[in-house]
C-alpha positions in Angstrom: 2.3 -13.9 -19.8 5.0 -12.3 -20.2 5.1 -10.2 -18.1 5.4 -10.0 -14.6 5.4 -7.5 -12.0 7.1 -7.3 -8.3 5.3 -5.3 -7.4 5.5 -7.7 -3.6 9.3 -7.7 -3.9 8.9 -3.8 -4.3 6.6 -3.5 -1.5 8.7 -5.9 1.1 12.3 -4.9 0.1 10.3 -1.4 1.6 8.8 -2.7 3.6 5.3 -1.3 2.8 1.7 -1.9 3.5 -0.6 -2.7 0.4 -2.7 -0.4 2.2 0.3 2.1 3.1 0.8 2.2 -1.0 -2.3 2.8 -1.2 -2.3 6.3 0.4 0.2 7.2 -0.8 -0.4 6.8 -4.9 -4.0 7.4 -4.8 -5.7 3.9 -5.9 -8.2 1.1 -4.1 -7.3 -1.2 -2.6 -8.2 -3.7 -4.5 -6.7 -2.0 -7.5 -2.7 -2.4 -6.4 -4.1 -5.7 -5.6 -4.8 -7.3 -9.2 -1.6 -5.2 -10.3 0.4 -7.2 -7.2 -0.8 -10.5 -7.9 -0.2 -10.8 -11.8 -4.1 -9.9 -12.8 -3.5 -6.6 -14.2 -3.4 -6.2 -18.2 -2.6 -2.7 -18.4 -0.9 -0.6 -16.0 -0.9 3.6 -17.1 2.3 5.4 -17.0 0.8 7.6 -14.3 0.2 5.1 -12.5 3.6 3.8 -12.9 5.3 6.4 -12.1 2.9 6.7 -8.7 3.8 3.8 -7.5 8.1 4.6 -8.8 8.2 7.5 -6.4 5.8 5.7 -4.0 9.1 3.6 -3.5 11.8 5.0 -4.6 12.8 2.4 -7.6 13.2 2.0 -11.3 10.5 0.4 -13.3 12.2 -1.9 -14.2 12.3 -3.1 -10.3 8.9 -3.4 -10.9 7.8 -4.8 -14.1 10.0 -8.0 -15.8 9.2 -9.6 -19.5 10.4 -12.7 -19.2 10.1 -15.8 -22.5 7.5 -17.8 -22.7 8.7 -20.8 -22.4 9.3 -23.0 -26.1 7.5 -25.7 -25.9 8.6 -28.9 -27.9 7.0 -30.2 -31.1 7.0 -33.8 -31.4 8.5 -35.1 -34.3 6.7 -35.1 -37.6 4.8 -38.7 -39.5 3.2 -39.6 -41.9 -0.4 -39.1 -40.5 0.0 -35.9 -38.7 1.8 -34.6 -42.1 -2.2 -34.6 -43.6 -3.6 -33.0 -40.5 -1.7 -29.8 -41.7 
């Protein structure tokens, strides 16, 4: 996925534990853990706002867009072209 979650980096910079952040933003440890490990598929703006407020940071400090590495395709041959 091209969106990378850097929540663990910001938590380390602010020297805050997952337990403490969980209490500050009123989210369960499991939901914060899913977000922290990058397994989340979405985040509500209200959640992002609460996290940014607790960590005194910007959304861009937590979320980062990274381009997917482009796959190098093998050159087309007569055999591979017939399979298209």
